[in-house]
C-alpha positions, 0 to 999 in steps of 0.5 A: 500500500505504501508503494501505491501511495508513493506511486500515486503521489508521483503521478499526481505531481507529474500530472499537475506539473504537466499543466504548467509545462504544456499550458503555462510556458513563457511565450517570450523568445530571445535572440532578436535584432533590435529594430528602430525607425531610421528617421529622426523622431519628433520628441526628445523626451517622453513623460508617462503618467499611469493612474493606477486603477482609473476607469475610463468612464469615471475620468471622461464623464461629467459630474452631476453639475455638468463639469469635468472631474479632470478639467485639465485632461478634458481641455487637452482632449478638446484643444491639444491632443488625441484621446481614446480608450485603451482596451486592456486584456485580462488579467486586469492587474497592475503587473501585467498592465504595466508590462503591456504598456511599457514592454508591449506584450500581454500576460506571460502565463508562466508568471503563475509559477511566481505567484503572479508577482513578477515576470519569471522571464527577462524581457525588453522594455521601453525603459531598457531601450531608452538612454535614461529613465527616471521613475517615481511611485509604488515599490511593487511596480518600479523595481520590475522594470529596473530589474530587467534593464541592461546597464545602469540607466533606469532610476527608481524612487519609491515610497515605503510599502507601509504607505499603501494602507487601505485604512489610511486617512488620505490615500491621495498622499501617495500621488502627492508624494510622487508629484512633490518628488518629481518637482524636487528632482528637477529643482535639484537638477538645476544645481547638479551639472551631471544630472542636468546634462542627463535630463537634457539628453534625447531618448529619455523617459520620465515615468510617474506611477500614481497609486492613490486612485487604485487604493481609494477604489479598493478601500471605498469603491469607485463610486465614492467621493474619495475615488472621484476627489482623487481624480481631481487631485491627480488632474491638478498634479498632472497640470503642475508637472506639465507646466514645470516640464514646459518651463524647465525645457523652455517650451522647446516643443520636444516633450510628449505626454501620455496619460493612461491607466493600467486597468480599471475597477469594478463597482465593488472595488476589485479588478482582475477579470474582464468586465468592461469597467476593468478593461476600459482605461483612458488614453490621452496624449499630447505634445511633440509628435501627437496629432491635434484634436480632430473635430468630426460630425459623427463616429461609429462605435459599439457603445454609447460612451461618446454621448454620455461623455459629451465628446461625440465631436472629438475623434476617438482613437481606440487602441489595445493596451500593448499598442501604446509601447510601439507608439512611445518608442516611435515618438522618441526614436528608440528601438521597439521592445524586442518582445512587443506584440503591439501594433503602432497606432499611426492615427496618433502620430502628427508626422509625415506619411513617410515617417508613419510608413517607415515606423509601421514597417519597422514594427512589422519587421520587429514582430516578424523577427520573433516569429523567425526565432520561434520557428528556428527553435522548434525546427532545430528540435524536430525531425525534418520529416515530422516538422510541419511549418506554419503554412500561412507565412512561408519564407517566400511569403515573408520575402514577398511582403517585405519586398512589396512594402519596400517598393510601396515606400519607394513609390510613396504609396504609404497607405498601402505600406501600412495595410500590408504591414498590418497584414504581416503583423497579424500573420506573424502573431498567428505563427507565434501562437502556432509554434508556441503550442506546437507540442501541446497535442503530443504532450497532452496525449501522453499525459492523458494515457498515463493518467487514464492508466492510473485511474484504471489501476486505482479502480482495480485496487479498490475492487481487489482489496476493498470489496467483495465484488471480485471472486476469489482468484483461481487457486491454480498458480500460473507461471508468469509470462515474460512476454508482457514485461519484455513488450513494455521494456521494448516500448519504453526503449522506443519512446526514449530513442524517439525523444533522444534523437529530437533532443527533447527536454527531460520533462518530455521523457517523464511524460512519454515514459511514465505511462509505460510502467503504469499500464504494465501494472494495470495489465498485470492484474489481468486476473482481476479484470477477468473476475470483474468482467465475470461479476458484471455479466452476472449483474442485471444489465438495467441496474448496471446501466442505471448506476453508470448513468447516475455516476456519470451525471453526478461527475458532470454536475460536479464539473459544471459546478466549477463554471456555473454555481447554480449547478450546486443548487441543482445538486443540493436540491436533488440531495434534499429529495433523496431520503424521500425516494428511499426507505429512510423517510419511513425509518427517520422522519425527523432526520430526513426532514432536517436533511431536506431543510438544511440542503435547501437552505444551503442551496440558496447560497450559490444563487446569491451574488459573489461575496464582497460585491454588497458588503453588509456588516449587519449580516455578520452580526446576525451570524454571530448572534446565531452562533451564540444562540446555538452555543447556548442551546448545545451547552444547555443540552450537554449540561443536562447530561452530567455524566458526560460533561465536565467543568473543564469542557464548560470552561472551553465552551465559555472561552469559545463563546467569549471569542465569538463575542470579541470577534463581533465587537472587532468587526463592528469596531473596525468597520466604524473606525475605517469609515471615520478614516482612523485606520485599523485600531491596534487592539482590534488587530491584536485580538484578531490575530490572537483569535486566529491563533487560538482557533487552531489550538482550543478545539484540541482541549475539548472532549474527544467525543465526536459531537463535542469535538465537532461543535468545538471546531465549529465555534473556534473556526466561526470566530475567525470566519466572522473576522474575515466576513463582510456579508451573507457569507458569515452564515454559510459555515453555520448552515454547512455545519448543520447539514454536516451534522445531519449527514452524520446521522443520516449515514448511520440510518442508512447503515442500520437500514441495510443491516450492516451495523447498529446505530451509535450515539454521537456522544459515545463515539470518540475520535481516537488515534488507536482504531481497531482495524478488525471493525472495518468492513468491506466496501458496498455500492452505497459507499460510492454515494458517500464518497460522492457526497464528500466531493460534492460538499467540498466543491460546495464549500469552495464555490458556495459563496464565490470563486476560489480561482480569482482574487477578483471574487473576494473583497479585500475588506475581508482582511481589514480586521487583520491588516490594511497595509497592502501585503499581497501574500499575507492578504492572500494567505488570510483569504485562502484560510477563509476559503479553507474553513468550510473545507475543514468543517466538511473534512471533519464531518467526513472523518466522523462519517467514516468512524460511525459507518465503520469504514476504512479511511483508505478505502473511502479515500481511494473512491474519492481519489478516483472521482477526483481524478476523473474530474481532473481529466475533464479539466485537463481538456478545459485548461485555458492559458489566456483570459483573467485569473478567474478564467485561467483558474476555473478553466472556463468552458469555451463559448 
């Protein structure tokens, strides 16, 4: 059995790792030649303002008085520059947003291996290609671009990370710090000859990262006065900085200004997914090389924003976020970032048609270089007769398009050059995707073959060792045949040789060779397979088909519930009806009615909005009162049983009740303090962390009796869960626990009904390290249902109130009782613990079910493992390597 679990652990590790190796490898390539426009640029310097978390609609729209929140920016739109919407891609987070803006490529999905905190592969950027770059802002963003820069020409100035406090009195101070430090920098430059000469060079960049709007959005929501007032302060700050630049450089007309955002924000103060409020960001440009405002009579867009913003007469030029990087590089004349996939928006340029055509040609060649490097890399490690090139962009077609573009430039057909180069770019991007996923089918087939073999082997082990389904193996001992092992050794050698001559990475050997020993182990159990087939042939066909359909339907419901939460409601409703379709209703009416009531009550939660979108502290207080009421009832009942309730246990329960009361106080007090912008009180923070720590220890002091121990675990975890709640989800663990308690009772009734064992009182059954193995029984068909119930309840625990795959599904306000200063890992850990609390409650109940039904935990674990692995095989084919963290995390079904 130890060998089996070791093998299982290895296979699951390989299967899990294969997802990253197949779907989440970096698309970035290296070895390209830098490309730049061979004509003088219009600007010597560029100033980039990025207002983190700024929504396009909130900036462009007029307030209730008909005036703009950003009068300076609006004046630019109407009189000085060009504007539009920058369409970001998901995940709408700060790191990928800034990478798209400054480096020109979208989310590198291999960043999942770094917790999305930084890009794991070095990349080129505008900052790296510039002569000098000075940047001011958040310590979470600036180091990312300085780290990958070659040489020592990217300078960063950051405030302390502790300033990023969601409970602070005034988050606009983050932006004020940036503006003040930029002014001080230029004041200091007048007295520093070395610095003065540097900032008077050409091809330089100034980057101002403004985090205040994002911080206020998270803390107070984008509809709040704080968020909107912050926009006004940013507008004032930008106006001052622009005036300072013009004065410092003597109005030389060689400065380009770009104002944009990395991502937007939902109405409930989060981002990461693909809602328009998150993906639509403003883009306003003015200065050297930028087109002046263009008055138009009509514009065609799929939205009604122009009318809402009263900008229908000023031409709107929309771009993709990555297109801003080539725009900035062409304006100051530096090489395009080597990994950029952005397409130059020529309509923003105020320059000659020749400059636009040459810039577009350079853009196309730069992206084509990436395609060539990717193709060469794949060709070198593939046998010639197996290599299938990207047919839409052959070598001859590349040559013809480039030659034709050059000819058009020579004959001054500049519009044709732009169109031809855009066609080449689209083909090159398709080719990049083609070669990036070239080995995906081969690797996927190998992994699936291995995993199907593992599921088959685990199923055979259940039949052989834990059930009475298989007949006794024939007493006649057959002489082992050498044909089977020799055949699999030969297959292994052939696979290894095939991979060796292609110089494949070592991971390919793992995926290719692992199925060989797995299927050898399966086919070694040929006697078990024969006995299984014989047993099934004696089983009524209608019953077999019926059970198979029910099992398949159950698996599909579980899979679909990952994408559609209402499937959990459908499943729980079916659970509620189950006792009435069996003889349980006649034997245990109260238990059956309780089961139906709590199943239906729990089924309501997946139909409710995702947690965090509508915070309501009164619901948290109500959940706390329900916990106190339940505690009073339970303690009263236990005290009546003087023989089984000691004073020490009463003290433990009173301590847990006190902890619940303190949690309620902390939640209410913290909410009030944050509303007054007084931050998180230190005493509240201490109580919160103490409650979290004690919740892991106090249950161990309670009685080992099943009922008392489970109730003690519920009380301890609920006190922590209240601190992490913002609304209706605070009631969820309480309802889930009530259903789990009924589940334990109803499973006892089912066993008593079938005559397997007698019903025991929960107060007499104890959790114990020393379990009598002789009491364990063999598996019955009904145990598959028990295992399915466990998996379903675990999925319900995860998805009942939100989606575990994306931080976007949760509100940062959930952790404000513990900390308000931005700390992604600590906040993520607390949110993860909030997710795991219902999971722990379900697992504790399942352990009680295992004890009360006298079933080996190993046998039940194997059934759960097989069900989970079948689900995992479903998900393997649904993995997405694009989209939001939410889409990637849930492997969303294709439309």
